[in-house]
C-alpha positions as CSV (number, residue, x, y, z in Angstrom):
1,X,19.4,-8.9,23.1
2,X,18.2,-11.9,21.1
3,X,20.3,-12.7,17.9
4,X,17.3,-12.4,15.6
5,X,16.0,-9.0,17.0
6,X,19.5,-7.7,16.9
7,X,20.0,-8.8,13.5
8,X,16.7,-7.2,12.3
9,X,17.6,-4.1,14.0
10,X,21.0,-4.0,12.5
11,X,19.5,-4.5,9.1
12,X,17.7,-1.0,9.5
13,X,14.4,-2.0,11.0
14,X,13.2,-0.3,14.1
15,X,11.2,-2.7,16.3
16,X,8.1,-1.1,17.9
17,X,5.5,-2.9,20.1
18,X,1.9,-2.7,19.0
19,X,0.6,-2.6,22.4
20,X,0.3,-0.6,25.7
21,X,-1.4,-1.0,29.0
22,X,-0.9,0.3,32.5
23,X,0.0,-3.3,33.6
24,X,2.7,-3.6,31.0
25,X,4.2,-0.2,32.2
26,X,3.9,-0.7,36.0
27,X,5.1,-4.4,35.8
28,X,8.4,-3.4,34.2
29,X,7.6,-5.6,31.1
30,X,8.0,-2.6,28.7
31,X,11.4,-2.0,30.1
32,X,12.3,-5.7,29.7
33,X,11.3,-5.7,26.0
34,X,13.6,-2.8,25.5
35,X,16.4,-4.3,27.3
36,X,16.0,-7.8,25.8
37,X,14.4,-7.7,22.4
38,X,15.5,-4.3,20.7
39,X,12.0,-2.6,21.3
40,X,12.4,1.2,20.6
41,X,9.0,2.5,20.3
42,X,5.3,1.8,20.9
43,X,2.1,2.2,18.9
44,X,-1.5,2.3,20.3
45,X,-4.9,2.2,18.6
46,X,-8.5,2.1,19.8
47,X,-8.5,-1.6,19.8
48,X,-5.4,-1.8,22.0
49,X,-6.9,0.7,24.5
50,X,-10.0,-1.3,24.5
51,X,-8.2,-4.4,25.6
52,X,-6.3,-2.5,28.2
53,X,-9.2,-0.4,29.7
54,X,-11.5,-3.4,29.8
55,X,-9.3,-4.8,32.7
56,X,-10.8,-4.3,36.1
57,X,-8.3,-3.0,38.5
58,X,-5.3,-1.2,36.9
59,X,-7.1,2.0,36.2
60,X,-9.4,2.2,39.2
61,X,-7.1,4.3,41.3
62,X,-7.0,7.0,38.6
63,X,-10.6,6.7,38.0
64,X,-11.4,7.3,41.7
65,X,-9.1,10.3,41.7
66,X,-10.9,11.8,38.7
67,X,-14.3,11.2,40.4
68,X,-17.6,11.6,38.5
69,X,-16.3,13.1,35.4
70,X,-17.8,12.5,32.0
71,X,-16.7,9.4,30.1
72,X,-14.9,11.3,27.3
73,X,-12.7,13.1,29.8
74,X,-12.0,10.0,31.7
75,X,-10.9,8.2,28.5
76,X,-8.7,11.1,27.7
77,X,-7.0,11.1,31.1
78,X,-6.4,7.4,31.1
79,X,-5.0,7.0,27.7
80,X,-2.7,10.1,27.7
81,X,-1.3,9.1,31.2
82,X,-0.3,5.7,29.7
83,X,1.2,7.4,26.7
84,X,3.1,9.9,28.8
85,X,4.5,7.5,31.1
86,X,5.6,5.3,28.1
87,X,7.3,8.3,26.3
88,X,9.3,9.0,29.7
89,X,10.4,5.3,29.5
90,X,11.5,5.7,25.9
91,X,13.0,9.4,26.4
92,X,16.7,8.1,26.5
93,X,16.2,6.2,23.3
94,X,14.6,9.2,21.7
95,X,17.5,11.3,22.7
96,X,20.1,8.9,21.6
97,X,18.6,8.6,18.1
98,X,17.9,12.2,17.6
99,X,14.1,11.4,18.1
100,X,14.0,9.0,15.1
101,X,13.0,6.3,17.7
102,X,11.7,6.3,21.2
103,X,8.4,7.2,19.8
104,X,4.9,6.4,21.4
105,X,1.8,6.9,19.3
106,X,-1.8,7.9,20.4
107,X,-4.7,7.9,18.0
108,X,-7.4,10.7,17.5
109,X,-10.9,9.5,18.1
110,X,-11.8,7.2,15.3
111,X,-15.2,8.7,15.0
112,X,-13.3,11.7,13.6
113,X,-11.9,9.8,10.6
114,X,-14.0,11.6,8.1
115,X,-13.8,14.9,9.9
116,X,-10.8,17.0,8.8
117,X,-11.5,19.9,11.2
118,X,-12.3,17.8,14.2
119,X,-9.1,15.7,13.5
120,X,-6.9,18.8,13.3
121,X,-8.3,20.0,16.7
122,X,-8.0,16.9,18.6
123,X,-4.4,16.3,17.3
124,X,-3.4,19.6,19.0
125,X,-5.2,18.7,22.1
126,X,-3.7,15.2,22.4
127,X,-0.3,16.6,21.6
128,X,-0.5,19.3,24.3
129,X,-2.0,17.0,26.8
130,X,0.7,14.2,26.6
131,X,3.3,17.1,26.5
132,X,6.2,15.0,25.4
133,X,8.6,15.7,22.4
134,X,8.7,11.9,21.7
135,X,4.9,11.4,21.3
136,X,3.2,11.0,17.9
137,X,-0.4,11.7,17.1
138,X,-2.0,9.0,14.8
139,X,-4.2,10.2,12.0
140,X,-6.0,7.8,9.7
141,X,-5.2,8.2,6.0
142,X,-8.6,8.6,4.9
143,X,-9.3,11.4,2.2
144,X,-10.4,13.7,4.9
145,X,-7.3,12.8,7.0
146,X,-4.9,14.0,4.3
147,X,-5.3,17.7,4.9
148,X,-5.4,17.1,8.6
149,X,-2.1,15.3,8.3
150,X,-0.6,18.4,6.5
151,X,-2.2,20.9,8.9
152,X,-0.8,18.9,12.0
153,X,2.7,18.7,10.9
154,X,2.6,22.4,9.9
155,X,2.1,23.1,13.5
156,X,5.4,21.1,14.4
157,X,3.4,18.1,15.6
158,X,4.8,14.6,14.9
159,X,2.4,12.4,13.0
160,X,1.8,8.7,12.6
161,X,-0.4,8.2,9.6
162,X,-2.5,5.1,10.0
163,X,-4.7,2.7,7.9
164,X,-2.8,2.9,4.7
165,X,-3.6,0.0,2.4
166,X,-3.0,1.1,-1.2
167,X,0.0,2.5,-3.0
168,X,-2.2,5.3,-4.4
169,X,-3.2,6.4,-0.9
170,X,0.4,6.1,0.2
171,X,1.7,8.4,-2.5
172,X,-0.9,10.9,-1.2
173,X,0.3,10.5,2.3
174,X,3.9,11.3,1.2
175,X,2.8,14.4,-0.6
176,X,0.7,15.5,2.5
177,X,3.8,14.9,4.7
178,X,6.2,16.8,2.4
179,X,3.7,19.7,2.2
180,X,3.2,19.7,6.0
181,X,7.0,19.8,6.6
182,X,7.2,22.7,4.1
183,X,4.5,24.7,6.0
184,X,6.2,23.9,9.3
185,X,9.4,25.4,7.8
186,X,7.5,28.4,6.7
187,X,6.0,28.7,10.1
188,X,9.3,28.8,11.8
189,X,9.2,25.4,13.4
190,X,12.6,23.6,14.0
191,X,12.3,20.5,11.6
192,X,14.8,18.4,13.3
193,X,12.5,16.8,15.9
194,X,9.3,16.5,13.8
195,X,8.9,12.8,13.2
196,X,6.5,11.0,11.0
197,X,5.8,7.4,10.0
198,X,3.3,6.1,7.3
199,X,1.7,3.0,8.8
200,X,1.2,0.5,5.8
201,X,-1.0,-2.5,6.7
202,X,0.0,-5.8,5.8
203,X,-1.5,-9.0,7.0
204,X,-5.2,-7.9,6.4
205,X,-4.4,-7.6,2.7
206,X,-3.5,-11.3,2.6
207,X,-6.7,-12.2,4.4
208,X,-8.8,-10.3,2.0
209,X,-7.0,-11.5,-1.3
210,X,-6.5,-15.1,-0.1
211,X,-10.3,-15.3,0.2
212,X,-10.8,-14.4,-3.3
213,X,-8.0,-16.6,-4.6
214,X,-9.6,-19.7,-2.8
215,X,-12.9,-18.9,-4.4
216,X,-11.1,-18.8,-7.8
217,X,-9.6,-22.3,-6.9
218,X,-7.2,-22.8,-9.8
219,X,-3.6,-23.8,-9.5
220,X,-2.5,-20.5,-10.6
221,X,-4.7,-18.7,-8.0
222,X,-3.5,-21.0,-5.2
223,X,0.1,-20.2,-6.1
224,X,-0.4,-16.6,-5.3
225,X,-1.9,-17.2,-1.9
226,X,0.1,-15.4,0.7
227,X,1.9,-13.2,-1.8
228,X,-0.2,-10.1,-2.2
229,X,0.5,-8.4,1.1
230,X,4.3,-8.8,1.0
231,X,4.4,-7.7,-2.7
232,X,2.3,-4.6,-2.1
233,X,4.4,-3.6,1.0
234,X,7.6,-4.1,-1.1
235,X,6.4,-2.0,-3.9
236,X,5.4,0.6,-1.2
237,X,9.1,0.7,-0.2
238,X,10.1,1.3,-3.8
239,X,7.8,4.2,-3.9
240,X,9.2,5.5,-0.7
241,X,12.8,5.4,-2.2
242,X,11.7,6.9,-5.5
243,X,9.5,9.8,-4.0
244,X,12.1,11.0,-1.4
245,X,14.9,10.9,-4.0
246,X,13.0,12.7,-6.8
247,X,10.9,15.4,-5.2
248,X,12.9,18.5,-5.4
249,X,11.0,20.1,-2.3
250,X,12.4,17.2,-0.2
251,X,16.0,17.8,-0.9
252,X,15.7,21.5,0.3
253,X,13.8,20.5,3.6
254,X,16.3,17.7,4.2
255,X,19.0,20.3,4.0
256,X,17.3,22.2,6.9
257,X,17.2,19.1,9.1
258,X,13.9,17.4,8.3
259,X,13.8,13.7,8.5
260,X,12.0,11.5,6.1
261,X,8.6,9.9,6.8
262,X,9.4,6.3,7.3
263,X,7.4,3.4,6.2
264,X,5.9,1.5,9.1
265,X,4.6,-2.1,8.7
266,X,1.6,-2.6,10.5
267,X,-0.9,-5.4,11.2
268,X,2.1,-7.8,11.2
269,X,0.7,-10.5,13.3
270,X,0.2,-13.6,11.2
271,X,-3.5,-14.4,10.7
272,X,-3.2,-17.7,8.6
273,X,-1.6,-20.5,10.7
274,X,-0.2,-22.0,7.4
275,X,2.2,-19.0,7.2
276,X,5.3,-18.4,9.2
277,X,4.4,-16.7,12.5
278,X,7.0,-13.8,11.8
279,X,6.6,-13.7,7.9
280,X,5.5,-10.1,7.9
281,X,8.7,-9.2,9.7
282,X,11.2,-11.5,8.0
283,X,9.9,-10.6,4.4
284,X,10.0,-6.9,4.9
285,X,13.5,-6.0,6.3
286,X,15.1,-2.9,4.7
287,X,16.9,0.1,6.0
288,X,14.9,3.0,7.5
289,X,11.5,1.1,8.1
290,X,9.7,0.4,11.4
291,X,7.8,-2.9,12.1
292,X,5.2,-2.5,14.9
293,X,4.3,-5.9,16.0
294,X,2.1,-7.6,18.8
295,X,4.2,-9.4,21.5
296,X,3.4,-12.8,20.1
297,X,5.0,-11.8,16.9
298,X,7.9,-10.2,18.5
299,X,8.4,-13.5,20.6
300,X,8.3,-15.4,17.4
301,X,10.8,-13.1,15.8
302,X,13.0,-13.4,18.9
303,X,12.8,-17.2,18.9
304,X,13.4,-18.1,15.1
305,X,13.3,-15.0,12.8
306,X,15.8,-14.3,10.1
307,X,16.4,-10.5,10.2
308,X,18.3,-10.4,6.9
309,X,17.4,-7.7,4.3
310,X,14.6,-9.0,2.0
311,X,13.0,-6.1,0.1
312,X,15.6,-4.5,-2.1
313,X,16.0,-6.4,-5.4
314,X,12.5,-7.7,-5.3
315,X,10.5,-5.0,-7.0
316,X,10.2,-6.7,-10.5
317,X,8.9,-10.0,-8.7
318,X,6.5,-7.9,-6.5
319,X,5.0,-6.1,-9.6
320,X,4.7,-9.4,-11.3
321,X,2.6,-10.8,-8.3
322,X,0.3,-7.9,-8.5
323,X,-0.1,-8.2,-12.5
324,X,-1.1,-11.8,-12.0
325,X,-3.7,-10.8,-9.4
326,X,-5.1,-8.4,-11.8
327,X,-5.3,-11.0,-14.7
328,X,-7.2,-13.4,-12.3
329,X,-9.8,-10.6,-12.1
330,X,-9.0,-9.4,-8.6
331,X,-9.8,-5.7,-8.2
332,X,-7.1,-4.6,-5.7
333,X,-8.4,-1.0,-5.5
334,X,-11.8,-2.5,-4.3
335,X,-10.0,-4.7,-1.9
336,X,-8.0,-1.8,-0.3
337,X,-11.0,0.6,-0.4
338,X,-12.9,-2.0,1.7
339,X,-10.0,-2.6,4.0
340,X,-9.8,1.2,4.8
341,X,-13.6,1.4,5.5
342,X,-13.4,-1.7,7.6
343,X,-10.5,-0.5,9.5
344,X,-12.3,2.6,10.5
345,X,-15.5,0.8,11.4
346,X,-13.4,-1.7,13.5
347,X,-11.7,1.0,15.5
348,X,-15.0,2.9,16.0
349,X,-16.5,-0.4,17.5
350,X,-13.5,-0.7,19.7
351,X,-13.9,2.9,20.8
352,X,-17.7,2.2,21.7
353,X,-16.3,-0.7,23.9
354,X,-14.0,1.6,25.5
355,X,-16.7,4.1,26.3
356,X,-18.9,1.3,27.8
357,X,-15.9,-0.1,29.8
358,X,-14.8,3.2,31.3
359,X,-18.2,4.4,32.1
360,X,-18.6,1.0,34.0
361,X,-15.5,1.8,35.7
362,X,-16.5,5.3,36.8
363,X,-19.8,3.9,38.1
364,X,-17.9,1.1,39.9
365,X,-15.4,3.2,41.9
366,X,-17.8,5.9,42.7
367,X,-20.3,3.5,44.2
């Protein structure tokens, strides 16, 4: 283990890799990252699968075996096979951590982001298809996604809630989670192994806010560049602490073995070359969080990251940053609303590319 990744883990952060492909699994690279860089989980999304499935070669044998199936069936088989194989690699970690870590996430079709019933249905299908207790089903935190999150958890299925940008939506996600666990309890499910994370997106916030600050152009505005995303995430952690400490429903559920929904920092690759290449890891270290990072960020952390706690004790400062942004006329709700809409659109575009790439693969291997 590297000193920095071990220090980060010792500070309470679970390091998950934000990437998966058949090549990564079959080459042994995933096992290497587990052994050498403290990786204890994996997340996927439509863009990650687009990158993986666009490669000519790694998936051809399975495509040939599937034959001339429809493209949606082929995509389902290819992606769930990768996730199933990855969950098997992480099974030992899952068991050692009582299924807190060792998780591998797979997302519902992004075209269902505003379809509650369709999301619920596919979440069950994916869970049954992967058929591993350490899998997680990713559901976007759209307004239509919130009831689907509750309904999926109520069935005893572990959920990774994705595309969270605002504190308002994050609070709704926590409420949807607690209600889902309460329903799971009423339905007779064992709460001990139902896992959930709330994926709070980070770097994209700075990209959007910094653009507006640059347009304002004052010294005061320039002084706030690169601060919005970290402040927003730190306040989210404050909300996490507050909600789970004060909600009377949660204390009763926790007594029955339920585990808190952990904040997960997503979109932690640094977009601005002027910022540290591991800033969205080093500045968001606290107990009981997950940071899912691309391999480039993981390597940066391993090479020169800090890993010491950096969230608790920063709440007043973080609120002050958000207040200053508002004083400058930045409508943060408008920013996060747009980021959510853009996030859904980007994943749909990636999924369209997945469909085209897999159809080309079906045609290629079947002559």
